[in-house]
PDB file of N, CA, C and O in Angstrom, chain B, residues numbered from 101:
ATOM      1  N   MET B 101     -88.336  14.632 -41.501  1.00  0.00           N
ATOM      2  CA  MET B 101     -88.927  14.485 -42.551  1.00  0.00           C
ATOM      3  C   MET B 101     -90.480  15.465 -42.523  1.00  0.00           C
ATOM      4  O   MET B 101     -91.115  15.334 -41.477  1.00  0.00           O
ATOM      5  N   THR B 102     -90.915  16.129 -43.273  1.00  0.00           N
ATOM      6  CA  THR B 102     -92.216  16.727 -43.429  1.00  0.00           C
ATOM      7  C   THR B 102     -92.987  15.583 -43.696  1.00  0.00           C
ATOM      8  O   THR B 102     -92.589  14.490 -44.099  1.00  0.00           O
ATOM      9  N   CYS B 103     -94.401  16.028 -43.367  1.00  0.00           N
ATOM     10  CA  CYS B 103     -95.691  14.987 -43.938  1.00  0.00           C
ATOM     11  C   CYS B 103     -95.866  14.997 -45.386  1.00  0.00           C
ATOM     12  O   CYS B 103     -96.239  13.916 -45.841  1.00  0.00           O
ATOM     13  N   ARG B 104     -95.672  16.044 -46.321  1.00  0.00           N
ATOM     14  CA  ARG B 104     -95.155  15.849 -47.764  1.00  0.00           C
ATOM     15  C   ARG B 104     -94.231  15.080 -48.002  1.00  0.00           C
ATOM     16  O   ARG B 104     -94.439  14.234 -48.872  1.00  0.00           O
ATOM     17  N   GLU B 105     -93.201  15.099 -47.475  1.00  0.00           N
ATOM     18  CA  GLU B 105     -92.045  14.322 -47.525  1.00  0.00           C
ATOM     19  C   GLU B 105     -92.454  12.874 -47.379  1.00  0.00           C
ATOM     20  O   GLU B 105     -92.013  11.999 -48.124  1.00  0.00           O
ATOM     21  N   PHE B 106     -93.377  12.627 -46.319  1.00  0.00           N
ATOM     22  CA  PHE B 106     -93.933  11.596 -45.943  1.00  0.00           C
ATOM     23  C   PHE B 106     -94.680  10.595 -46.775  1.00  0.00           C
ATOM     24  O   PHE B 106     -94.492   9.382 -46.866  1.00  0.00           O
ATOM     25  N   ALA B 107     -95.562  11.357 -47.359  1.00  0.00           N
ATOM     26  CA  ALA B 107     -96.631  10.950 -48.762  1.00  0.00           C
ATOM     27  C   ALA B 107     -95.832  11.015 -49.842  1.00  0.00           C
ATOM     28  O   ALA B 107     -96.102  10.177 -50.702  1.00  0.00           O
ATOM     29  N   ASP B 108     -94.863  11.796 -50.098  1.00  0.00           N
ATOM     30  CA  ASP B 108     -94.092  11.087 -51.006  1.00  0.00           C
ATOM     31  C   ASP B 108     -93.424  10.586 -51.469  1.00  0.00           C
ATOM     32  O   ASP B 108     -93.040  10.690 -52.634  1.00  0.00           O
ATOM     33  N   PHE B 109     -92.939   9.535 -50.228  1.00  0.00           N
ATOM     34  CA  PHE B 109     -91.860   8.286 -50.261  1.00  0.00           C
ATOM     35  C   PHE B 109     -92.708   6.934 -49.596  1.00  0.00           C
ATOM     36  O   PHE B 109     -92.169   5.868 -49.299  1.00  0.00           O
ATOM     37  N   ILE B 110     -94.091   7.237 -49.450  1.00  0.00           N
ATOM     38  CA  ILE B 110     -95.149   5.652 -49.210  1.00  0.00           C
ATOM     39  C   ILE B 110     -94.922   4.625 -50.530  1.00  0.00           C
ATOM     40  O   ILE B 110     -94.762   3.429 -50.287  1.00  0.00           O
ATOM     41  N   CYS B 111     -94.913   4.952 -51.509  1.00  0.00           N
ATOM     42  CA  CYS B 111     -95.396   4.156 -52.363  1.00  0.00           C
ATOM     43  C   CYS B 111     -93.803   3.177 -52.360  1.00  0.00           C
ATOM     44  O   CYS B 111     -93.818   1.946 -52.392  1.00  0.00           O
ATOM     45  N   ASP B 112     -92.425   4.050 -52.311  1.00  0.00           N
ATOM     46  CA  ASP B 112     -91.247   3.379 -52.614  1.00  0.00           C
ATOM     47  C   ASP B 112     -90.934   2.645 -50.864  1.00  0.00           C
ATOM     48  O   ASP B 112     -90.389   1.558 -50.676  1.00  0.00           O
ATOM     49  N   TYR B 113     -91.323   3.359 -50.028  1.00  0.00           N
ATOM     50  CA  TYR B 113     -91.011   2.576 -48.834  1.00  0.00           C
ATOM     51  C   TYR B 113     -91.736   0.940 -48.971  1.00  0.00           C
ATOM     52  O   TYR B 113     -91.181  -0.158 -48.990  1.00  0.00           O
ATOM     53  N   LEU B 114     -93.300   1.340 -49.059  1.00  0.00           N
ATOM     54  CA  LEU B 114     -93.822  -0.221 -49.498  1.00  0.00           C
ATOM     55  C   LEU B 114     -92.787  -0.973 -50.290  1.00  0.00           C
ATOM     56  O   LEU B 114     -92.178  -1.973 -49.908  1.00  0.00           O
ATOM     57  N   ALA B 115     -92.711  -0.573 -51.039  1.00  0.00           N
ATOM     58  CA  ALA B 115     -92.235  -1.444 -52.241  1.00  0.00           C
ATOM     59  C   ALA B 115     -90.393  -2.094 -52.017  1.00  0.00           C
ATOM     60  O   ALA B 115     -89.649  -2.976 -52.447  1.00  0.00           O
ATOM     61  N   GLY B 116     -90.401  -0.928 -51.042  1.00  0.00           N
ATOM     62  CA  GLY B 116     -88.889  -1.666 -50.280  1.00  0.00           C
ATOM     63  C   GLY B 116     -87.736  -1.079 -50.486  1.00  0.00           C
ATOM     64  O   GLY B 116     -86.677  -1.459 -49.986  1.00  0.00           O
ATOM     65  N   GLU B 117     -87.871  -0.118 -51.232  1.00  0.00           N
ATOM     66  CA  GLU B 117     -87.067   0.910 -52.359  1.00  0.00           C
ATOM     67  C   GLU B 117     -86.254   2.146 -51.810  1.00  0.00           C
ATOM     68  O   GLU B 117     -85.349   2.759 -52.377  1.00  0.00           O
ATOM     69  N   LEU B 118     -86.838   2.370 -50.489  1.00  0.00           N
ATOM     70  CA  LEU B 118     -85.945   3.256 -49.773  1.00  0.00           C
ATOM     71  C   LEU B 118     -84.423   3.153 -49.520  1.00  0.00           C
ATOM     72  O   LEU B 118     -83.802   2.103 -49.352  1.00  0.00           O
ATOM     73  N   PRO B 119     -84.083   4.001 -49.520  1.00  0.00           N
ATOM     74  CA  PRO B 119     -82.542   3.665 -48.682  1.00  0.00           C
ATOM     75  C   PRO B 119     -82.610   3.982 -47.698  1.00  0.00           C
ATOM     76  O   PRO B 119     -83.216   4.998 -47.358  1.00  0.00           O
ATOM     77  N   ALA B 120     -81.861   3.024 -46.739  1.00  0.00           N
ATOM     78  CA  ALA B 120     -81.702   2.562 -45.375  1.00  0.00           C
ATOM     79  C   ALA B 120     -81.886   3.940 -44.346  1.00  0.00           C
ATOM     80  O   ALA B 120     -82.678   3.936 -43.403  1.00  0.00           O
ATOM     81  N   ASP B 121     -80.897   5.274 -44.746  1.00  0.00           N
ATOM     82  CA  ASP B 121     -81.255   6.669 -43.765  1.00  0.00           C
ATOM     83  C   ASP B 121     -82.727   6.905 -44.203  1.00  0.00           C
ATOM     84  O   ASP B 121     -83.578   7.181 -43.358  1.00  0.00           O
ATOM     85  N   SER B 122     -83.018   6.801 -45.474  1.00  0.00           N
ATOM     86  CA  SER B 122     -84.628   7.326 -45.817  1.00  0.00           C
ATOM     87  C   SER B 122     -85.452   6.703 -45.036  1.00  0.00           C
ATOM     88  O   SER B 122     -86.147   7.357 -44.258  1.00  0.00           O
ATOM     89  N   ARG B 123     -85.552   5.027 -45.102  1.00  0.00           N
ATOM     90  CA  ARG B 123     -86.554   4.662 -44.466  1.00  0.00           C
ATOM     91  C   ARG B 123     -86.489   4.491 -42.691  1.00  0.00           C
ATOM     92  O   ARG B 123     -87.289   3.842 -42.017  1.00  0.00           O
ATOM     93  N   ALA B 124     -85.427   5.188 -42.240  1.00  0.00           N
ATOM     94  CA  ALA B 124     -85.329   4.982 -40.720  1.00  0.00           C
ATOM     95  C   ALA B 124     -86.008   6.887 -40.587  1.00  0.00           C
ATOM     96  O   ALA B 124     -86.577   7.267 -39.564  1.00  0.00           O
ATOM     97  N   ARG B 125     -85.794   7.763 -41.733  1.00  0.00           N
ATOM     98  CA  ARG B 125     -86.608   8.774 -41.249  1.00  0.00           C
ATOM     99  C   ARG B 125     -87.804   8.735 -41.451  1.00  0.00           C
ATOM    100  O   ARG B 125     -88.435   9.638 -40.902  1.00  0.00           O
ATOM    101  N   PHE B 126     -88.716   7.591 -42.396  1.00  0.00           N
ATOM    102  CA  PHE B 126     -89.735   7.554 -42.589  1.00  0.00           C
ATOM    103  C   PHE B 126     -90.693   7.010 -41.566  1.00  0.00           C
ATOM    104  O   PHE B 126     -91.865   7.332 -41.370  1.00  0.00           O
ATOM    105  N   GLU B 127     -89.953   6.123 -40.961  1.00  0.00           N
ATOM    106  CA  GLU B 127     -90.262   5.518 -39.895  1.00  0.00           C
ATOM    107  C   GLU B 127     -90.490   6.149 -38.659  1.00  0.00           C
ATOM    108  O   GLU B 127     -91.406   5.909 -37.873  1.00  0.00           O
ATOM    109  N   ARG B 128     -89.641   6.922 -38.555  1.00  0.00           N
ATOM    110  CA  ARG B 128     -89.410   7.702 -37.347  1.00  0.00           C
ATOM    111  C   ARG B 128     -90.308   9.206 -37.361  1.00  0.00           C
ATOM    112  O   ARG B 128     -90.388   9.967 -36.396  1.00  0.00           O
ATOM    113  N   HIS B 129     -90.882   9.394 -38.562  1.00  0.00           N
ATOM    114  CA  HIS B 129     -91.931  10.388 -38.904  1.00  0.00           C
ATOM    115  C   HIS B 129     -93.145   9.503 -38.446  1.00  0.00           C
ATOM    116  O   HIS B 129     -93.650   9.954 -37.418  1.00  0.00           O
ATOM    117  N   LEU B 130     -93.543   8.760 -38.758  1.00  0.00           N
ATOM    118  CA  LEU B 130     -94.655   7.410 -38.715  1.00  0.00           C
ATOM    119  C   LEU B 130     -94.899   7.564 -37.147  1.00  0.00           C
ATOM    120  O   LEU B 130     -96.021   7.942 -36.810  1.00  0.00           O
ATOM    121  N   THR B 131     -94.020   7.324 -36.230  1.00  0.00           N
ATOM    122  CA  THR B 131     -93.808   7.297 -34.810  1.00  0.00           C
ATOM    123  C   THR B 131     -94.450   8.623 -34.296  1.00  0.00           C
ATOM    124  O   THR B 131     -94.883   8.797 -33.157  1.00  0.00           O
ATOM    125  N   ARG B 132     -94.445   9.183 -34.925  1.00  0.00           N
ATOM    126  CA  ARG B 132     -93.991  10.911 -34.447  1.00  0.00           C
ATOM    127  C   ARG B 132     -95.420  11.710 -34.541  1.00  0.00           C
ATOM    128  O   ARG B 132     -96.096  12.106 -33.592  1.00  0.00           O
ATOM    129  N   CYS B 133     -95.702  11.843 -35.971  1.00  0.00           N
ATOM    130  CA  CYS B 133     -96.650  12.538 -36.529  1.00  0.00           C
ATOM    131  C   CYS B 133     -98.258  12.212 -36.179  1.00  0.00           C
ATOM    132  O   CYS B 133     -98.711  11.305 -36.878  1.00  0.00           O
ATOM    133  N   PRO B 134     -99.030  12.692 -35.391  1.00  0.00           N
ATOM    134  CA  PRO B 134    -100.012  12.315 -35.213  1.00  0.00           C
ATOM    135  C   PRO B 134    -101.211  11.919 -36.384  1.00  0.00           C
ATOM    136  O   PRO B 134    -102.211  11.219 -36.226  1.00  0.00           O
ATOM    137  N   GLN B 135    -100.657  12.741 -37.808  1.00  0.00           N
ATOM    138  CA  GLN B 135    -101.547  12.408 -38.684  1.00  0.00           C
ATOM    139  C   GLN B 135    -101.377  11.342 -39.575  1.00  0.00           C
ATOM    140  O   GLN B 135    -102.179  10.618 -40.164  1.00  0.00           O
ATOM    141  N   CYS B 136     -99.833  11.421 -39.536  1.00  0.00           N
ATOM    142  CA  CYS B 136     -99.487  10.599 -40.863  1.00  0.00           C
ATOM    143  C   CYS B 136     -99.683   8.685 -40.567  1.00  0.00           C
ATOM    144  O   CYS B 136     -99.504   7.988 -41.566  1.00  0.00           O
ATOM    145  N   PRO B 137     -99.965   8.104 -39.496  1.00  0.00           N
ATOM    146  CA  PRO B 137    -100.153   6.879 -39.163  1.00  0.00           C
ATOM    147  C   PRO B 137    -101.383   6.638 -40.202  1.00  0.00           C
ATOM    148  O   PRO B 137    -101.358   5.841 -41.140  1.00  0.00           O
ATOM    149  N   GLU B 138    -102.410   7.450 -39.860  1.00  0.00           N
ATOM    150  CA  GLU B 138    -103.936   7.206 -40.303  1.00  0.00           C
ATOM    151  C   GLU B 138    -104.221   7.103 -41.760  1.00  0.00           C
ATOM    152  O   GLU B 138    -104.917   6.355 -42.447  1.00  0.00           O
ATOM    153  N   TYR B 139    -103.251   8.358 -42.043  1.00  0.00           N
ATOM    154  CA  TYR B 139    -103.013   8.458 -43.655  1.00  0.00           C
ATOM    155  C   TYR B 139    -102.028   7.089 -44.469  1.00  0.00           C
ATOM    156  O   TYR B 139    -102.076   6.825 -45.671  1.00  0.00           O
ATOM    157  N   PHE B 140    -101.278   6.459 -43.547  1.00  0.00           N
ATOM    158  CA  PHE B 140    -100.376   5.530 -44.334  1.00  0.00           C
ATOM    159  C   PHE B 140    -101.560   4.207 -44.390  1.00  0.00           C
ATOM    160  O   PHE B 140    -101.795   3.441 -45.325  1.00  0.00           O
ATOM    161  N   ARG B 141    -102.130   4.269 -43.134  1.00  0.00           N
ATOM    162  CA  ARG B 141    -103.350   3.071 -43.358  1.00  0.00           C
ATOM    163  C   ARG B 141    -103.879   2.723 -44.053  1.00  0.00           C
ATOM    164  O   ARG B 141    -103.814   1.621 -44.599  1.00  0.00           O
ATOM    165  N   GLN B 142    -105.010   4.141 -44.347  1.00  0.00           N
ATOM    166  CA  GLN B 142    -105.499   4.243 -45.558  1.00  0.00           C
ATOM    167  C   GLN B 142    -105.161   4.497 -47.186  1.00  0.00           C
ATOM    168  O   GLN B 142    -105.914   4.644 -48.149  1.00  0.00           O
ATOM    169  N   TYR B 143    -103.780   4.483 -47.075  1.00  0.00           N
ATOM    170  CA  TYR B 143    -102.905   4.306 -48.293  1.00  0.00           C
ATOM    171  C   TYR B 143    -102.616   2.780 -48.819  1.00  0.00           C
ATOM    172  O   TYR B 143    -102.505   2.320 -49.955  1.00  0.00           O
ATOM    173  N   GLN B 144    -102.527   2.084 -47.283  1.00  0.00           N
ATOM    174  CA  GLN B 144    -102.741   0.669 -47.810  1.00  0.00           C
ATOM    175  C   GLN B 144    -103.918   0.269 -47.924  1.00  0.00           C
ATOM    176  O   GLN B 144    -104.272  -0.247 -48.985  1.00  0.00           O
ATOM    177  N   LEU B 145    -104.680   0.393 -47.003  1.00  0.00           N
ATOM    178  CA  LEU B 145    -106.094  -0.091 -48.056  1.00  0.00           C
ATOM    179  C   LEU B 145    -106.515   0.008 -48.956  1.00  0.00           C
ATOM    180  O   LEU B 145    -107.273  -0.845 -49.417  1.00  0.00           O
ATOM    181  N   THR B 146    -106.140   1.252 -49.660  1.00  0.00           N
ATOM    182  CA  THR B 146    -106.364   1.469 -51.241  1.00  0.00           C
ATOM    183  C   THR B 146    -105.605   0.992 -52.140  1.00  0.00           C
ATOM    184  O   THR B 146    -106.058   0.770 -53.263  1.00  0.00           O
ATOM    185  N   VAL B 147    -104.473   0.775 -51.864  1.00  0.00           N
ATOM    186  CA  VAL B 147    -103.653   0.065 -52.498  1.00  0.00           C
ATOM    187  C   VAL B 147    -104.341  -1.581 -52.923  1.00  0.00           C
ATOM    188  O   VAL B 147    -104.558  -1.986 -54.065  1.00  0.00           O
ATOM    189  N   VAL B 148    -104.576  -2.305 -51.666  1.00  0.00           N
ATOM    190  CA  VAL B 148    -105.477  -3.567 -51.917  1.00  0.00           C
ATOM    191  C   VAL B 148    -106.516  -3.167 -52.404  1.00  0.00           C
ATOM    192  O   VAL B 148    -106.798  -3.642 -53.504  1.00  0.00           O
ATOM    193  N   ALA B 149    -107.143  -2.507 -52.002  1.00  0.00           N
ATOM    194  CA  ALA B 149    -108.767  -2.411 -53.037  1.00  0.00           C
ATOM    195  C   ALA B 149    -108.319  -2.202 -54.349  1.00  0.00           C
ATOM    196  O   ALA B 149    -108.837  -2.922 -55.201  1.00  0.00           O
ATOM    197  N   GLY B 150    -107.434  -1.343 -54.734  1.00  0.00           N
ATOM    198  CA  GLY B 150    -107.161  -1.336 -56.230  1.00  0.00           C
ATOM    199  C   GLY B 150    -106.774  -2.583 -56.757  1.00  0.00           C
ATOM    200  O   GLY B 150    -107.391  -2.990 -57.742  1.00  0.00           O
ATOM    201  N   ARG B 151    -105.754  -3.349 -56.224  1.00  0.00           N
ATOM    202  CA  ARG B 151    -105.271  -4.715 -56.612  1.00  0.00           C
ATOM    203  C   ARG B 151    -106.538  -5.613 -56.549  1.00  0.00           C
ATOM    204  O   ARG B 151    -106.687  -6.306 -57.556  1.00  0.00           O
ATOM    205  N   ALA B 152    -107.355  -5.731 -55.714  1.00  0.00           N
ATOM    206  CA  ALA B 152    -108.571  -6.720 -55.799  1.00  0.00           C
ATOM    207  C   ALA B 152    -109.424  -6.059 -56.975  1.00  0.00           C
ATOM    208  O   ALA B 152    -110.063  -6.981 -57.481  1.00  0.00           O
ATOM    209  N   ALA B 153    -109.669  -5.036 -57.533  1.00  0.00           N
ATOM    210  CA  ALA B 153    -110.032  -4.515 -58.705  1.00  0.00           C
ATOM    211  C   ALA B 153    -110.029  -4.864 -59.738  1.00  0.00           C
ATOM    212  O   ALA B 153    -110.914  -4.641 -60.564  1.00  0.00           O
ATOM    213  N   PHE B 154    -108.747  -5.660 -59.955  1.00  0.00           N
ATOM    214  CA  PHE B 154    -108.827  -6.180 -60.815  1.00  0.00           C
ATOM    215  C   PHE B 154    -108.140  -7.703 -60.404  1.00  0.00           C
ATOM    216  O   PHE B 154    -106.991  -7.999 -60.732  1.00  0.00           O
ATOM    217  N   ASP B 155    -108.632  -8.197 -59.984  1.00  0.00           N
ATOM    218  CA  ASP B 155    -108.346  -9.704 -59.650  1.00  0.00           C
ATOM    219  C   ASP B 155    -109.093 -10.352 -60.837  1.00  0.00           C
ATOM    220  O   ASP B 155    -108.517 -11.352 -61.268  1.00  0.00           O
ATOM    221  N   ASP B 156    -110.485  -9.947 -61.601  1.00  0.00           N
ATOM    222  CA  ASP B 156    -111.053 -10.602 -62.224  1.00  0.00           C
ATOM    223  C   ASP B 156    -111.283  -9.539 -63.552  1.00  0.00           C
ATOM    224  O   ASP B 156    -111.973  -8.528 -63.422  1.00  0.00           O
ATOM    225  N   LEU B 157    -110.693  -9.856 -64.696  1.00  0.00           N
ATOM    226  CA  LEU B 157    -110.725  -8.853 -65.798  1.00  0.00           C
ATOM    227  C   LEU B 157    -112.235  -8.961 -66.194  1.00  0.00           C
ATOM    228  O   LEU B 157    -112.885  -7.941 -66.418  1.00  0.00           O
ATOM    229  N   ASP B 158    -112.724 -10.077 -66.269  1.00  0.00           N
ATOM    230  CA  ASP B 158    -113.562 -10.718 -67.089  1.00  0.00           C
ATOM    231  C   ASP B 158    -115.099 -10.802 -66.249  1.00  0.00           C
ATOM    232  O   ASP B 158    -116.144 -11.206 -66.758  1.00  0.00           O
ATOM    233  N   ALA B 159    -114.902 -10.227 -64.599  1.00  0.00           N
ATOM    234  CA  ALA B 159    -116.194  -9.852 -64.129  1.00  0.00           C
ATOM    235  C   ALA B 159    -117.226  -8.712 -64.480  1.00  0.00           C
ATOM    236  O   ALA B 159    -116.890  -7.564 -64.770  1.00  0.00           O
ATOM    237  N   PRO B 160    -118.395  -9.126 -64.426  1.00  0.00           N
ATOM    238  CA  PRO B 160    -119.222  -8.049 -64.964  1.00  0.00           C
ATOM    239  C   PRO B 160    -119.151  -6.705 -63.859  1.00  0.00           C
ATOM    240  O   PRO B 160    -118.818  -6.847 -62.683  1.00  0.00           O
ATOM    241  N   VAL B 161    -119.448  -5.666 -64.345  1.00  0.00           N
ATOM    242  CA  VAL B 161    -119.465  -4.445 -64.110  1.00  0.00           C
ATOM    243  C   VAL B 161    -120.799  -4.457 -63.189  1.00  0.00           C
ATOM    244  O   VAL B 161    -121.814  -4.775 -63.807  1.00  0.00           O
ATOM    245  N   PRO B 162    -120.983  -4.131 -61.663  1.00  0.00           N
ATOM    246  CA  PRO B 162    -122.288  -4.113 -60.992  1.00  0.00           C
ATOM    247  C   PRO B 162    -123.172  -3.154 -61.634  1.00  0.00           C
ATOM    248  O   PRO B 162    -123.016  -2.178 -62.368  1.00  0.00           O
ATOM    249  N   GLU B 163    -124.154  -3.766 -61.105  1.00  0.00           N
ATOM    250  CA  GLU B 163    -125.397  -2.429 -61.973  1.00  0.00           C
ATOM    251  C   GLU B 163    -125.303  -1.504 -61.219  1.00  0.00           C
ATOM    252  O   GLU B 163    -125.970  -0.571 -61.666  1.00  0.00           O
ATOM    253  N   THR B 164    -124.687  -1.182 -60.032  1.00  0.00           N
ATOM    254  CA  THR B 164    -124.889   0.099 -59.299  1.00  0.00           C
ATOM    255  C   THR B 164    -124.186   0.870 -59.689  1.00  0.00           C
ATOM    256  O   THR B 164    -124.327   1.959 -59.133  1.00  0.00           O
ATOM    257  N   VAL B 165    -123.125   0.814 -60.746  1.00  0.00           N
ATOM    258  CA  VAL B 165    -122.493   1.814 -61.268  1.00  0.00           C
ATOM    259  C   VAL B 165    -122.626   2.447 -62.296  1.00  0.00           C
ATOM    260  O   VAL B 165    -122.591   1.819 -63.354  1.00  0.00           O
ATOM    261  N   PRO B 166    -122.784   3.619 -62.310  1.00  0.00           N
ATOM    262  CA  PRO B 166    -124.049   4.274 -63.246  1.00  0.00           C
ATOM    263  C   PRO B 166    -123.296   3.896 -64.868  1.00  0.00           C
ATOM    264  O   PRO B 166    -122.068   3.931 -64.953  1.00  0.00           O
ATOM    265  N   GLU B 167    -124.034   3.591 -65.928  1.00  0.00           N
ATOM    266  CA  GLU B 167    -123.809   3.484 -67.276  1.00  0.00           C
ATOM    267  C   GLU B 167    -122.781   5.072 -67.335  1.00  0.00           C
ATOM    268  O   GLU B 167    -121.587   4.774 -67.298  1.00  0.00           O
ATOM    269  N   GLU B 168    -122.953   6.207 -67.393  1.00  0.00           N
ATOM    270  CA  GLU B 168    -122.368   7.555 -67.874  1.00  0.00           C
ATOM    271  C   GLU B 168    -120.650   7.031 -67.509  1.00  0.00           C
ATOM    272  O   GLU B 168    -119.673   7.012 -68.259  1.00  0.00           O
ATOM    273  N   LEU B 169    -120.753   6.719 -66.360  1.00  0.00           N
ATOM    274  CA  LEU B 169    -119.167   6.443 -65.402  1.00  0.00           C
ATOM    275  C   LEU B 169    -118.482   5.431 -66.442  1.00  0.00           C
ATOM    276  O   LEU B 169    -117.425   5.817 -66.940  1.00  0.00           O
ATOM    277  N   VAL B 170    -118.904   4.363 -66.763  1.00  0.00           N
ATOM    278  CA  VAL B 170    -118.756   2.981 -67.723  1.00  0.00           C
ATOM    279  C   VAL B 170    -118.022   3.471 -68.730  1.00  0.00           C
ATOM    280  O   VAL B 170    -116.803   3.389 -68.880  1.00  0.00           O
ATOM    281  N   GLU B 171    -119.063   4.137 -69.619  1.00  0.00           N
ATOM    282  CA  GLU B 171    -118.792   4.793 -70.967  1.00  0.00           C
ATOM    283  C   GLU B 171    -117.343   6.076 -70.673  1.00  0.00           C
ATOM    284  O   GLU B 171    -116.420   6.146 -71.485  1.00  0.00           O
ATOM    285  N   ALA B 172    -117.391   6.846 -69.597  1.00  0.00           N
ATOM    286  CA  ALA B 172    -116.391   7.591 -69.291  1.00  0.00           C
ATOM    287  C   ALA B 172    -115.055   7.030 -69.163  1.00  0.00           C
ATOM    288  O   ALA B 172    -114.072   7.589 -69.650  1.00  0.00           O
ATOM    289  N   ILE B 173    -115.010   6.130 -68.632  1.00  0.00           N
ATOM    290  CA  ILE B 173    -113.810   4.997 -68.638  1.00  0.00           C
ATOM    291  C   ILE B 173    -113.685   4.504 -69.784  1.00  0.00           C
ATOM    292  O   ILE B 173    -112.636   4.969 -70.228  1.00  0.00           O
ATOM    293  N   LEU B 174    -114.212   3.727 -70.641  1.00  0.00           N
ATOM    294  CA  LEU B 174    -113.833   3.413 -71.619  1.00  0.00           C
ATOM    295  C   LEU B 174    -113.454   4.186 -72.825  1.00  0.00           C
ATOM    296  O   LEU B 174    -112.765   3.783 -73.762  1.00  0.00           O
ATOM    297  N   ALA B 175    -114.007   5.373 -72.672  1.00  0.00           N
ATOM    298  CA  ALA B 175    -113.603   6.689 -73.471  1.00  0.00           C
ATOM    299  C   ALA B 175    -112.307   7.010 -73.055  1.00  0.00           C
ATOM    300  O   ALA B 175    -111.564   7.348 -73.976  1.00  0.00           O
ATOM    301  N   ALA B 176    -111.940   7.003 -72.206  1.00  0.00           N
ATOM    302  CA  ALA B 176    -110.319   7.374 -71.478  1.00  0.00           C
ATOM    303  C   ALA B 176    -109.729   6.596 -71.763  1.00  0.00           C
ATOM    304  O   ALA B 176    -108.536   6.857 -71.921  1.00  0.00           O
ATOM    305  N   ARG B 177    -110.184   5.232 -71.993  1.00  0.00           N
ATOM    306  CA  ARG B 177    -108.908   3.994 -72.147  1.00  0.00           C
ATOM    307  C   ARG B 177    -108.742   4.145 -73.874  1.00  0.00           C
ATOM    308  O   ARG B 177    -107.660   3.788 -74.341  1.00  0.00           O
ATOM    309  N   LYS B 178    -109.662   4.600 -74.694  1.00  0.00           N
ATOM    310  CA  LYS B 178    -109.230   4.556 -76.160  1.00  0.00           C
ATOM    311  C   LYS B 178    -107.817   5.604 -76.745  1.00  0.00           C
ATOM    312  O   LYS B 178    -107.767   6.818 -76.548  1.00  0.00           O
ATOM    313  N   PRO B 179    -107.046   5.022 -77.278  1.00  0.00           N
ATOM    314  CA  PRO B 179    -105.731   5.430 -77.858  1.00  0.00           C
ATOM    315  C   PRO B 179    -106.094   6.829 -78.795  1.00  0.00           C
ATOM    316  O   PRO B 179    -105.200   7.409 -79.411  1.00  0.00           O
TER     317      PRO B 179
END
């Protein structure tokens, strides 16, 4: 498995949706590659942070967030 394939399979791996042979190749790559374990760790942290961002949909936007960013996000959400 290449690092590119590893990155492509992370989501399916975490969801438990990789077939056994692909899961084994994924895990083998994770033990042999010098860079991918850190990439995997950071990916997991990003998923956790992303989920936490939506824990309270009614929470106020922190004052440190630029108003232009808030407006751009709201504009992008409009149909």
